[in-house]
Each structure stands twice: as structure tokens, then as C-alpha cells.
C-alpha positions in Angstrom: 54.1 57.6 119.5 54.4 57.3 115.9 55.8 53.8 114.2 58.5 55.8 112.7 59.6 56.9 116.1 59.4 53.7 117.8 61.4 51.8 115.3 64.3 54.5 115.4 66.8 52.8 117.9 67.4 54.9 121.0 71.1 54.6 120.9 70.7 56.4 117.2 68.6 59.1 118.7 71.1 60.0 121.2 74.0 59.8 119.3 72.5 62.0 116.6 71.5 64.6 119.5 75.3 64.3 120.7 76.8 65.1 117.5 74.5 68.0 116.9 75.0 69.8 120.0 78.9 69.2 119.7 78.9 70.8 116.3 76.5 73.7 117.6 78.8 74.2 120.8 81.8 74.4 118.6 79.9 76.9 116.1 79.0 78.9 119.2 82.4 79.1 120.7 83.9 80.1 117.2 81.2 82.8 116.6 81.7 84.1 120.1 85.4 84.7 119.6 84.7 86.4 116.4 82.1 88.4 117.5 84.6 89.8 120.1 87.9 90.1 118.2 87.0 90.3 114.6 83.4 91.3 114.2 84.4 92.6 110.8 85.0 89.6 109.2 81.5 88.2 110.1 79.1 88.5 107.3 75.7 89.9 107.8 73.9 86.8 108.8 76.2 86.2 111.6 75.8 87.8 115.1 77.4 91.2 115.8 76.7 90.7 119.6 76.7 87.0 120.0 74.2 85.7 122.7 74.4 82.1 123.3 71.0 81.3 124.8 69.3 82.8 121.5 71.6 81.1 119.0 71.5 77.7 120.9 67.7 77.8 121.3 67.0 78.7 117.5 69.2 76.1 116.2 68.0 73.4 118.6 64.3 74.2 117.8 65.3 73.9 114.1 67.0 70.6 114.5 64.2 68.8 117.0 61.2 70.1 114.7 62.8 68.5 111.3 63.9 65.6 113.1 60.3 65.5 114.6 59.1 65.6 111.2 61.4 62.8 110.1 60.1 60.9 113.1 56.4 61.3 112.1 54.4 58.9 110.3 52.9 60.4 106.9 49.7 61.1 108.6 51.0 62.7 111.8 52.8 65.4 109.8 51.5 68.8 109.9 50.2 70.3 106.6 52.9 71.7 104.5 51.7 75.6 105.0 51.9 74.9 108.7 55.7 73.6 108.3 56.5 76.5 106.4 54.7 78.8 108.9 56.9 77.5 111.6 60.0 77.8 110.0 59.5 81.0 108.7 58.8 82.5 112.0 61.7 81.0 113.6 63.9 82.4 110.8 62.4 85.9 111.1 62.9 85.9 114.9 66.4 84.6 114.5 67.2 87.1 111.8 66.5 89.9 114.1 68.2 88.7 117.1 71.3 86.9 115.8 72.3 88.8 112.7 73.8 92.3 112.1 70.2 93.5 112.3 70.6 93.5 115.9 73.2 95.9 115.7 71.5 98.3 113.3 68.6 98.1 115.8 70.6 99.3 118.6 71.4 102.5 116.4 67.9 103.5 115.2 64.8 103.6 117.2 62.4 102.6 114.5 64.7 99.5 113.7 64.5 98.8 117.2 60.6 99.0 117.0 60.6 96.7 114.0 62.7 94.2 115.7 60.2 94.2 118.5 57.3 93.7 116.0 59.0 90.6 114.6 59.9 89.3 118.2 56.6 89.8 119.9 54.0 89.7 117.1 55.2 88.4 113.8 57.5 85.7 114.5 55.7 84.1 117.6 52.2 84.5 115.4 54.0 82.5 112.5 55.5 79.6 114.9 52.5 79.4 116.8 50.4 79.1 113.5 52.5 76.2 112.6 51.4 74.1 115.9 54.7 72.7 116.3 54.3 71.2 119.7 53.4 67.6 118.8 56.2 67.3 116.3 58.8 68.9 118.5 57.8 66.5 121.3 58.3 63.4 119.2 62.0 64.3 118.9 62.8 65.9 122.5 65.0 63.9 124.5 63.3 62.3 127.5 64.7 64.8 130.1 63.3 68.1 128.1 59.7 66.2 127.6 59.7 65.5 131.4 60.6 69.1 132.3 58.0 70.4 129.7 55.3 67.9 131.6 56.4 68.9 134.9 53.4 69.9 137.0 55.0 73.2 138.4 55.9 74.5 134.8 52.3 73.5 133.6 51.1 75.8 136.8 53.1 78.7 135.8 52.1 78.6 132.3 48.3 78.2 133.1 48.6 81.3 135.1 50.2 83.3 132.9 47.8 82.4 130.1 45.0 83.6 132.1 43.4 85.5 129.4 42.9 88.7 131.3 46.6 88.4 132.5 48.0 87.3 129.2 46.3 90.3 127.1 47.7 92.8 129.9 51.0 91.2 129.6 51.0 91.5 126.0 50.3 95.0 126.2 52.0 95.9 129.4 55.5 94.6 128.5 55.7 96.6 125.4 54.8 99.6 127.3 57.4 98.6 130.1 60.4 98.7 128.0 59.1 101.9 126.2 59.3 103.9 129.0 62.1 106.1 128.3 64.3 105.5 131.6 63.7 101.7 131.4 64.5 101.6 127.6 67.8 103.4 128.3 69.0 100.9 131.0 68.0 97.9 128.8 70.0 99.3 125.7 73.2 100.2 128.0 73.0 96.9 130.3 73.6 93.5 128.1 71.6 91.5 130.8 68.7 93.9 130.8 69.0 93.9 126.9 68.8 90.1 126.8 65.7 90.4 129.3 63.8 92.7 127.3 64.2 90.5 124.2 63.4 87.3 125.8 60.4 88.6 127.3 59.2 90.1 123.9 59.4 86.4 122.4 58.4 84.2 125.1 55.3 86.6 125.8 54.5 86.5 122.2 54.7 82.8 122.2 52.4 82.5 125.2 49.6 84.8 123.9 49.5 83.8 120.4 49.4 80.1 121.4 46.2 81.0 123.6 44.7 82.9 120.7 45.4 80.7 117.7 44.6 77.6 119.1 42.7 75.8 116.5 40.6 73.7 118.5 37.1 74.5 120.0 36.5 74.9 123.7 37.3 72.4 125.2 40.1 71.3 124.7 41.1 74.8 123.9 41.5 77.1 127.0 39.3 80.1 125.7 36.2 80.1 123.6 36.2 81.8 120.2 34.2 84.7 121.5 37.0 85.3 124.3 39.7 84.8 121.8 38.2 87.5 119.4 37.7 89.7 122.5 41.4 89.3 123.6 42.7 90.6 120.0 40.2 93.5 120.0 40.9 94.4 123.3 44.9 94.7 122.7 44.5 97.2 119.7 43.3 100.4 121.5 46.3 100.7 124.2 48.9 99.7 121.3 47.5 102.4 119.2 47.6 104.8 122.1 51.2 103.9 122.9 52.1 104.6 119.4 50.2 107.9 119.2 51.9 109.1 122.2 55.5 108.4 121.0 54.4 109.8 117.1 52.9 113.1 118.6 55.7 113.8 121.1 57.5 116.8 120.3 60.6 115.8 122.4 63.5 113.4 122.0 62.3 110.6 124.3 64.9 108.0 123.7 68.2 109.9 123.8 70.2 107.0 123.8 70.3 106.5 120.1 71.7 110.2 120.1 74.7 109.0 122.2 75.4 105.9 120.8 75.3 107.3 117.3 72.5 107.1 114.8 73.0 104.6 111.8 71.4 107.1 109.4 72.6 110.8 110.6 70.3 112.3 108.0 67.2 110.9 110.1 66.9 113.1 113.2 65.5 112.2 116.4 61.9 113.2 115.9 61.6 111.7 112.6 63.2 108.3 113.9 60.8 108.7 116.8 57.8 109.1 114.5 58.8 106.2 112.4 59.3 104.0 115.3 55.8 105.2 116.8 54.2 104.2 113.4 55.7 100.8 113.6 54.1 100.4 116.9 50.7 101.8 115.7 50.1 100.2 112.5 51.9 96.8 112.3 50.8 95.9 115.7 47.2 96.5 114.9 47.6 94.5 111.3 48.7 91.8 113.4 45.8 91.8 115.8 43.3 91.9 112.6 45.4 88.7 111.3 44.8 87.1 114.7 41.0 88.0 114.3 40.5 86.9 111.1 42.4 83.6 111.9 40.4 82.7 114.9 37.3 83.3 113.1 38.6 81.0 110.2 39.6 78.3 112.8 35.7 78.4 114.2 34.5 77.9 110.7 36.3 75.2 109.8 35.5 73.7 113.4 31.8 74.0 112.9 32.2 72.5 109.4 34.1 69.5 110.7 31.3 69.0 113.3 28.5 69.5 110.7 30.3 66.9 108.4 30.7 64.6 111.4 27.0 64.9 112.6 25.9 64.3 108.9 27.8 61.2 108.6 26.5 59.7 112.0 23.1 60.4 110.7 23.6 58.8 107.7 25.1 55.7 109.5 22.2 55.8 111.8 19.5 56.0 109.2 20.8 52.8 107.5 
């Protein structure tokens, strides 16, 4: 525990949490009422269909991260680029889930696919690249820290992050929600819709935290070769899924016809083609970014190990 954390009175930490969550609760209630009764008065950055779990989770993550930075000693704080990475990923994920963009994504298939690329690929990638766990843990209340450290939860995460299962789920969940009948049900049922979005975000975080671990093995769970293999193997099935959607000559997702397209000039097959290209190209690009990031982490790890060995040899030779 940092000296900054230890010097902050426990009462002050709890009081700050209490004030924040009271204000957050009031904001949630107000936005909920407005989104039901007067959505027309809400700005673009406010949620059209308010979803309490997403709203509270995002703002709580921001609160605990910023407070974790404040509680950290200077030497313990992540580098500026890591801080910006985490905050950018959180902001992008929030923007596609809890702003008017979410409503737009329910009226055009290609916007829905762009939303999922952010939720499943880009947002979690940036958040994990920020490597925020230590900073968040410094600020979390004791009950939350105990929950995160619970043995049963660790077993579940360990099982889901099995490299083979993690790669399968990363592609398989995308494919599942793209099955036309499943996609239709998810778009008309609010519970299924929330489940679809949350599986995308959580799976993205679990997958990228496994792949983008900057440490060598051990303590990282998967070797550099294993992580490189993971990001390579997920590319072909994602391209295949995108190609199936792009080259289909019939309207696979008629939900967008029945709910009314946001841009009537874009017909169903064009909308579907754009969506398939988004599944195809940005997904492959994110895998390429993951590959380069893993290789760069391996290079830096070898460089640090070489510097440590040289320093040890120099000390031993004196």
C-alpha cells in the first residue's frame, strides 16, 4: 500500500465514496425519468435508453481510477500514455452504450457493428493497455476488494481465460449474436440486448487482458508465442463471418427494416455490406495491433532482462 493511501483517513475515503454514489444515484434517477418521459430534451451525450448498470459501472470505474491515481505515490502511478489509454477506452465504450449513438445503432446495422467493434475490440483493448488494475485496487472499498479476491471468482476467471476457450469465446460470441434469429431477439428484447452488450464488453476485457499482459511468463499466464498464436488464430474466422455477411444476397437482419432505418437512402443490402466490412476489416486490424503490441512487450522485456544481467555482471566483476 502506498504512503499516500496509508495517510488518507479511512473515514475520509468512505465519506468521499458515499457522497459520490449519492450524487451518481441522483443523476441516474434523473436521467432515467427524462429518458422515459422527455428523451427529446436530452443532449446527444445523454442516454436515449437509460441502462443503470452501464451508467453506474462506467462512472464508478472513472471515480475509482482517478482516486486511485491520487492515492498512489508518484513512483506507483502508471505512465501518462497508460492513463490516457485507459481513460480513452472507457470513454469510447461509454459513448457507444450510454449516448444517443446507442439509439442510432438500433436503426442501422452498420452502426450496430461499429458499436460492437468498440465494445468488444477497441474499448477493452485501450482499457487493458492502460493496465489499470493496481490503480483501481488502491481506491476500491474493502468489500469490493474482497469480492475481486474471492477464490470462486478467481476460479471462474481462470477457467474462462484458458487460452483455447478465450480465443473461441472471442470469436464465438460475435458469431452467436450475429445469427439472424438470435440478433432479432436481442434487438427487440431489452434484457437480451443488455446481455448482448455486456457479453461483448466483459469478453473483450477478459481476452485482451490475457493477450496484452506486459509481463513475461511467469507471472503472465500465456507465453509470448501463445499470445501471438491467439491473435493470429482469431483473424480467419472473423474474416469469414464478415465475408458471409458482405456477400449475402438477401436481407439477413430484417429487424432494421421493421424498426425503420435511420438513413432510408441506404438500403438493406448496402447497410448489410457496410456492416460486414466493419466485422471484416477493423477486427483484423485490431488483431494486427494486438500482435505488434505483444511483440513490443516481448522486446521490452528482453531489453530489461539484458540490462539487469549486464548490471549484475558489472557488480559481480568489481
